[in-house]
C-alpha positions in Angstrom: 0.0 0.0 0.0 1.4 3.4 -1.0 0.4 6.8 0.4 1.3 9.6 -2.0 2.5 12.9 -0.5 1.6 15.0 -3.5 0.0 14.0 -6.7 1.7 16.6 -8.8 -1.6 18.2 -10.0 -1.9 20.8 -7.2 -0.7 24.2 -8.4 0.6 26.6 -5.7 1.8 30.0 -6.9 5.6 30.3 -6.6 6.0 26.6 -5.9 8.1 24.4 -8.2 6.3 21.8 -10.3 7.1 18.2 -9.2 6.8 15.6 -11.9 6.6 12.6 -9.5 5.6 12.9 -5.9 7.4 10.7 -3.3 5.5 7.9 -1.7 6.1 5.8 1.3 5.2 2.1 1.7 2.9 1.3 4.5 4.5 -1.1 7.0 2.1 -2.9 9.4 2.9 -2.4 13.1 1.8 -4.5 16.1 -0.8 -3.1 18.4 0.8 -1.4 21.4 0.6 -3.5 24.6 -1.0 -6.5 22.8 0.0 -10.0 22.1 -0.4 -10.0 18.3 -0.3 -12.5 15.4 -0.6 -12.1 11.6 -1.3 -15.4 9.9 -0.4 -16.8 6.6 2.3 -18.6 4.6 3.3 -21.4 7.0 3.3 -22.3 10.7 6.0 -19.7 11.2 3.2 -17.2 11.4 2.3 -18.8 14.7 5.2 -16.9 16.1 4.2 -13.5 17.5 4.0 -10.4 15.4 3.9 -8.3 18.5 4.1 -8.8 22.3 6.5 -10.9 24.3 4.6 -13.6 26.3 1.9 -15.0 24.0 1.9 -18.4 22.4 -0.5 -20.2 20.1 -0.4 -24.0 20.1 -2.1 -26.1 17.4 -4.2 -28.9 18.9 -3.5 -31.0 15.8 -1.3 -30.7 12.8 -4.2 -30.3 10.3 -4.1 -26.5 9.7 -4.1 -25.1 6.2 -2.2 -21.9 5.4 -2.9 -19.5 2.6 -0.9 -16.4 1.8 -2.7 -14.4 4.4 -4.7 -16.8 6.7 -4.6 -20.0 8.7 -7.6 -22.3 8.5 -8.5 -24.5 11.5 -10.4 -27.6 10.5 -12.7 -28.9 13.2 -13.2 -29.7 16.9 -9.9 -30.3 18.8 -8.0 -28.8 15.9 -8.1 -25.2 17.2 -5.2 -22.8 17.9 -5.0 -22.5 21.7 -3.4 -19.5 23.4 -1.7 -19.4 26.7 -4.1 -16.8 28.0 -6.1 -18.4 30.7 -9.6 -17.2 31.4 -9.8 -14.1 33.5 -12.5 -11.8 34.9 -11.1 -9.0 32.7 -9.8 -9.6 29.2 -10.1 -8.6 25.5 -9.7 -10.8 22.5 -9.8 -9.6 18.9 -9.6 -11.5 15.5 -10.1 -11.1 11.8 -12.1 -14.1 10.7 -13.8 -15.2 7.5 -17.6 -15.1 7.6 -18.5 -18.6 6.6 -21.7 -20.0 8.0 -22.0 -23.8 7.9 -25.4 -25.6 7.4 -26.7 -27.1 10.7 -23.7 -25.9 12.7 -22.7 -23.3 15.2 -19.2 -22.1 14.1 -17.2 -21.3 17.2 -14.9 -18.5 16.2 -13.4 -17.2 19.5 -13.4 -18.2 23.1 -13.3 -21.2 25.4 -16.7 -22.7 25.8 -17.0 -26.5 26.5 -19.8 -29.1 26.3 -21.3 -28.1 29.6 -22.2 -24.5 30.7 -18.8 -22.9 31.1 -16.7 -20.3 29.3 -17.2 -17.3 27.0 -17.0 -16.8 23.3 -18.6 -16.0 20.0 -20.2 -18.1 17.2 -21.8 -17.9 13.8 -24.9 -20.0 13.6 -26.2 -21.9 10.6 -28.3 -18.8 9.5 -25.3 -16.5 9.6 -26.2 -14.8 12.8 -23.4 -13.8 15.2 -23.8 -14.2 18.9 -22.1 -13.5 22.2 -22.1 -16.6 24.3 -23.1 -16.2 28.0 -22.4 -19.6 29.4 -23.7 -20.4 32.9 -26.3 -17.6 32.4 -29.9 -17.1 31.3 -30.1 -16.3 28.5 -27.2 -18.4 27.3 -26.4 -16.1 24.4 -27.1 -12.7 22.9 -27.9 -12.7 19.2 -26.5 -9.8 17.3 -27.9 -10.7 14.0 -26.2 -11.0 10.6 -23.1 -8.8 10.4 -23.8 -5.5 8.6 -22.1 -5.1 5.2 -20.6 -8.6 5.3 -21.1 -11.2 2.6 -20.4 -14.9 2.9 -16.7 -15.4 2.3 -15.7 -11.9 3.5 -13.3 -11.3 6.3 -14.6 -9.3 9.3 -13.2 -7.8 12.5 -14.5 -9.2 15.7 -13.8 -8.5 19.3 -15.0 -9.4 22.8 -14.1 -7.5 26.0 -15.1 -8.8 29.5 -15.0 -7.1 32.8 -16.7 -7.0 36.3 -18.8 -4.0 37.2 -21.6 -3.5 39.8 -21.3 -7.1 40.9 -22.0 -8.6 37.4 -19.9 -9.5 34.4 -20.2 -7.2 31.5 -19.3 -7.8 27.8 -18.6 -5.5 24.9 -18.7 -7.3 21.5 -17.7 -5.8 18.2 -18.9 -7.4 14.9 -17.7 -5.7 11.7 -17.6 -2.3 13.4 -20.9 -2.6 15.2 -20.5 -2.6 19.0 -22.9 -4.4 21.3 -22.9 -4.3 25.1 -24.6 -6.3 27.8 -24.2 -8.3 31.0 -24.6 -11.6 32.7 -27.1 -11.8 35.5 -24.2 -12.3 38.0 -20.5 -12.9 38.1 -19.4 -15.2 35.3 -17.4 -18.2 36.6 -13.9 -18.1 35.4 -13.1 -21.3 33.5 -9.9 -23.3 33.8 -9.1 -23.0 30.1 -7.3 -20.7 27.7 -8.8 -18.6 24.9 -8.7 -20.3 21.5 -9.3 -19.6 17.8 -11.8 -22.2 16.6 -13.4 -25.0 18.5 -11.0 -26.3 21.2 -13.4 -27.9 23.7 -16.9 -28.5 22.4 -17.2 -32.0 20.9 -20.9 -32.2 20.1 -22.0 -32.7 16.4 -23.6 -29.2 16.2 -20.2 -27.6 16.5 -17.9 -29.8 14.4 -16.5 -30.0 11.8 -16.5 -26.3 10.9 -13.4 -25.1 9.0 -12.7 -21.5 9.9 -10.1 -19.0 8.5 -8.3 -16.4 10.6 -6.1 -13.6 9.3 -5.2 -11.9 12.6 -5.4 -12.4 16.4 -4.8 -9.7 19.1 -5.1 -10.4 22.8 -5.1 -8.0 25.8 -5.1 -10.4 28.8 -6.3 -8.6 31.9 -7.4 -5.5 30.0 -10.8 -4.2 28.8 -11.2 -1.9 25.8 -13.8 0.8 25.3 -15.9 1.1 22.2 -13.7 4.0 21.0 -10.5 1.9 21.5 -12.0 -1.0 19.6 -12.9 1.3 16.8 -9.3 2.6 16.6 -7.9 -1.0 16.6 -10.5 -1.9 13.9 -9.2 0.9 11.7 -5.6 -0.1 12.2 -6.5 -3.7 11.5 -8.2 -2.7 8.3 -5.0 -1.1 7.1 -2.9 -4.0 8.1 -5.1 -6.4 6.3 -5.3 -4.2 3.1 -1.5 -4.2 3.0 -1.8 -8.1 3.0 -4.4 -8.2 0.3 -7.5 -8.5 2.4 -10.4 -6.1 2.5 -12.2 -6.5 5.9 -15.4 -5.1 7.2 
């Protein structure tokens, strides 16, 4: 991606005419204070792009790499981080919007087959939800992502924190921010965050191949809607430089 400084067509009295304006290549930068990955090419992209403590471990050696993504294949074939569940945390990803018939595609989180964990899914109708395990209701449906077609990549995020004696969430789907709360304090699970389906073996959740282009984690940190919007914009630029247009 190039950003021209001057296109040569602007006339300023007394200024020299420049035949060719200089341009500077855009170089993607990691998010400050984050553990950050850009996927694609090979398993070498599982090494951090930014941060110093984060790791991603494949549950199985079945991942498929494209030039700018990694595809996880099914249950127990996810990419599992070393970020254990916490009361306060923020996780962000760029994921391909690919609903699967009769399935709930787990795209982010750590839910299991019981009632524990947190996360996001895309259901068989293409609706995106925040999962509120161990709560009634068990999910909050945000509808189909605005401006996103099947096969597009989209920016998603989920931030969790404790306030007023209950657990709150802030979920971003393709630039739209949704906020809500559990009815009480969400039990912290003894599992790490994952990309894909790490711990839900039922047939409704597997197999569901899912592609990821980017993952950003802020363990122990919540992000405001304005901060998520800023990260979304920087992510959009990073992805464009890598050949992906995201919503």
